[in-house]
C-alpha positions in Angstrom: -147.6 44.3 155.0 -144.2 44.3 156.8 -142.6 46.2 153.9 -145.4 48.8 154.0 -145.0 49.3 157.7 -141.2 49.6 157.2 -141.7 52.3 154.6 -144.0 54.2 156.9 -141.5 54.0 159.7 -138.6 55.2 157.5 -140.7 58.1 156.2 -141.7 59.1 159.7 -138.1 59.0 161.0 -137.0 61.0 158.0 -139.7 63.5 158.5 -138.9 64.0 162.2 -135.2 64.3 161.4 -135.9 66.9 158.8 -138.1 68.9 161.2 -135.3 68.7 163.8 -132.8 69.9 161.3 -135.1 72.7 160.2 -135.6 73.8 163.8 -131.8 73.9 164.5 -131.2 75.8 161.3 -133.8 78.3 162.2 -132.2 79.0 165.6 -128.8 79.3 163.9 -130.3 81.7 161.4 -131.7 83.8 164.1 -128.3 84.0 165.7 -126.7 84.9 162.4 -129.2 87.7 161.8 -127.4 89.9 164.2 -124.2 89.5 162.2 -126.1 90.3 159.0 -127.4 93.5 160.5 -123.9 94.7 160.9 -123.4 94.4 157.2 -126.8 95.8 156.4 -125.9 96.6 152.7 -126.3 92.9 152.0 -129.8 93.0 153.4 -130.7 96.2 151.5 -129.6 94.6 148.3 -131.8 91.7 148.9 -134.8 93.9 149.9 -134.3 95.6 146.5 -134.1 92.3 144.7 -137.1 90.7 146.5 -139.3 93.8 147.0 -138.8 95.8 143.8 -139.0 92.9 141.5 -142.2 91.7 143.2 -143.8 95.1 143.2 -145.5 94.9 139.8 -147.3 91.6 140.3 -148.4 92.7 143.8 -149.7 96.1 142.7 -151.5 94.7 139.6 -153.0 91.8 141.6 -154.1 94.2 144.3 -155.8 96.5 141.7 -157.8 93.7 140.2 -158.8 92.2 143.6 -160.0 95.7 144.5 -162.0 95.8 141.3 -163.7 92.5 142.1 -164.4 93.4 145.7 -166.0 96.7 144.6 -168.2 95.0 142.1 -169.2 91.9 144.1 -169.5 94.0 147.3 -171.8 96.5 145.7 -174.0 93.7 144.3 -174.3 92.1 147.7 -174.8 95.3 149.8 -177.4 96.6 147.3 -179.8 93.8 148.3 -179.9 95.2 151.9 -179.8 98.9 150.9 -176.3 99.3 152.4 -174.3 100.1 149.3 -172.9 103.2 151.1 -170.8 100.8 153.3 -168.9 99.6 150.2 -165.7 101.4 151.3 -165.8 99.7 154.7 -166.3 96.3 153.2 -163.4 96.7 150.7 -161.1 98.1 153.4 -161.8 95.4 156.0 -161.6 92.6 153.5 -158.2 93.8 152.3 -156.4 94.8 155.5 -157.7 91.9 157.6 -157.5 89.0 155.2 -156.9 89.4 151.5 -154.0 91.8 151.7 -151.7 89.6 153.8 -152.8 86.2 152.5 -152.8 87.0 148.7 -149.6 88.9 149.0 -148.0 86.0 150.9 -149.1 83.5 148.2 -147.8 85.8 145.4 -144.6 86.4 147.4 -144.1 82.6 147.7 -144.5 82.1 144.0 -142.3 85.1 142.9 -139.7 85.7 145.6 -139.7 82.4 147.4 -138.9 80.3 144.4 -136.2 82.8 143.4 -134.6 82.6 146.8 -134.7 78.8 146.9 -133.4 78.4 143.3 -130.6 80.9 143.9 -129.4 79.2 147.1 -129.8 75.8 145.5 -127.7 76.7 142.5 -125.0 78.1 144.9 -125.0 74.8 146.6 -124.9 72.8 143.4 -122.0 75.0 142.2 -120.2 74.3 145.5 -120.1 78.0 146.3 -121.4 77.3 149.8 -118.8 74.7 150.3 -116.1 77.1 149.2 -117.3 79.6 151.7 -117.0 77.0 154.5 -113.5 76.2 153.3 -112.6 79.9 153.7 -114.1 80.0 157.2 -117.1 82.1 156.0 -120.4 81.0 157.4 -123.0 80.5 154.5 -125.8 81.0 157.0 -124.5 84.5 158.0 -123.4 85.5 154.5 -126.1 84.0 152.2 -129.1 82.9 154.2 -129.5 85.6 156.9 -129.6 88.6 154.5 -132.2 87.0 152.4 -134.2 86.0 155.4 -134.2 89.5 156.9 -135.0 91.0 153.5 -138.1 88.8 153.1 -139.3 89.7 156.6 -138.9 93.4 155.8 -140.3 93.3 152.3 -143.4 91.2 153.0 -145.3 93.8 155.2 -144.4 96.6 152.8 -145.8 94.6 149.8 -148.9 93.7 151.8 -149.5 97.4 152.6 -149.1 98.3 148.9 -151.5 95.5 147.9 -154.2 96.7 150.4 -153.7 100.4 149.4 -154.0 99.6 145.6 -156.9 97.3 146.3 -158.8 100.1 148.1 -158.1 102.4 145.2 -159.5 99.7 142.8 -162.6 99.4 144.9 -163.0 103.2 144.8 -162.7 103.2 141.0 -165.4 100.5 140.5 -167.7 101.6 143.3 -167.6 105.4 143.1 -166.3 106.2 139.6 -168.1 103.5 137.6 -171.1 102.5 139.7 -171.9 105.8 141.4 -171.6 105.2 145.1 -171.4 108.5 147.0 -167.8 109.6 147.4 -168.1 111.0 150.9 -170.0 107.9 152.2 -167.3 105.6 150.7 -164.5 107.3 152.6 -166.3 108.2 155.8 -167.7 104.7 156.3 -164.2 103.4 155.8 -162.6 105.9 158.2 -165.2 105.3 161.0 -165.2 101.5 160.7 -161.6 100.6 160.3 -159.7 100.4 163.6 -156.0 101.0 163.4 -155.1 98.5 166.1 -157.6 95.7 165.7 -157.8 95.8 161.9 -154.7 97.4 160.4 -152.4 96.3 163.2 -153.5 92.7 163.1 -153.1 92.7 159.3 -149.5 93.9 159.6 -148.8 91.3 162.2 -150.2 88.6 159.9 -148.0 89.8 157.1 -144.9 89.7 159.3 -145.7 86.2 160.4 -146.3 85.1 156.8 -143.0 86.8 155.8 -141.1 84.9 158.4 -142.7 81.6 157.4 -142.5 81.9 153.6 -138.9 83.3 153.6 -137.6 80.7 155.9 -139.2 77.9 153.9 -137.6 79.2 150.8 -134.2 79.6 152.5 -134.4 76.1 154.1 -135.5 74.3 150.9 -132.7 75.9 148.9 -130.1 75.1 151.5 -131.3 71.6 152.1 -131.8 70.6 148.4 -129.8 68.0 146.6 -126.9 69.7 144.6 -128.3 68.6 141.3 -130.6 70.3 138.7 -133.4 67.9 139.7 -132.8 68.7 143.3 -133.0 72.5 142.7 -136.2 72.1 140.7 -137.8 69.9 143.4 -136.8 72.5 146.1 -138.5 75.4 144.2 -141.6 73.2 143.8 -141.6 72.3 147.5 -141.2 76.0 148.4 -144.4 77.0 146.6 -146.5 74.1 147.9 -145.3 74.1 151.5 -145.4 77.9 151.7 -149.0 78.0 150.4 -150.2 75.4 152.8 -148.4 77.0 155.8 -149.8 80.5 155.0 -153.3 79.2 154.8 -152.9 77.2 158.0 -151.3 80.2 159.8 -154.1 82.5 158.5 -156.7 80.3 160.1 -154.8 80.2 163.4 -154.1 83.9 163.5 -157.6 84.8 162.5 -159.0 82.6 165.3 -156.7 84.2 167.9 -157.2 87.8 166.7 -160.8 88.2 165.8 -162.5 85.5 167.8 -163.7 88.0 170.4 -165.0 90.6 167.9 
């Protein structure tokens, strides 16, 4: 019993210490982001690496999610004679919820693991230590450009996901099933509010981008400099990012849409 309590105590102390280190690193990273903006070409290169290489999986996933929303939404709305509101249902589902959340989960699996593995391998190869020996800050040179790139790329990918998803819903609902074309777009145009729906969806994607990218950067920077340490860091990146995204989604949804 005493040994069990001791293990719990050590685990709690280690967890609190890691949270404190993560908070201090986040503040340091925010301070170094200004330095990274002065050498914006580093951030642009990372936006290309993170965004372009994630574009295919985001677009294809958005298309099939739109297909499913169009089919399931039509079957549900048809029971109440409201199939003309299919465009509104697809658009609201995507811009409010599925676009930011699914994009963040895919982003964590594709870009987050890549960031964590890259930084972890740089640490294992002592490249980060070599930078410190040359008085170059690894936080400003390596971590900050990747963090800014993730925050920039995430809302753009979420917007692409939602746009392609709406197109997928149009293909299934209008082209294949036969919903009226004008009703599909007019219901969407009249029912989707730019500030409350689209704006809140963009805000969600920005918050998810900050969370997922920082988790990936932190896990890579904090991992053990061994092959096993790097593999564990990439696994923790996906698991932690997914849980944090879902938790933040509930909190943000409760704050944004509780009054509507």
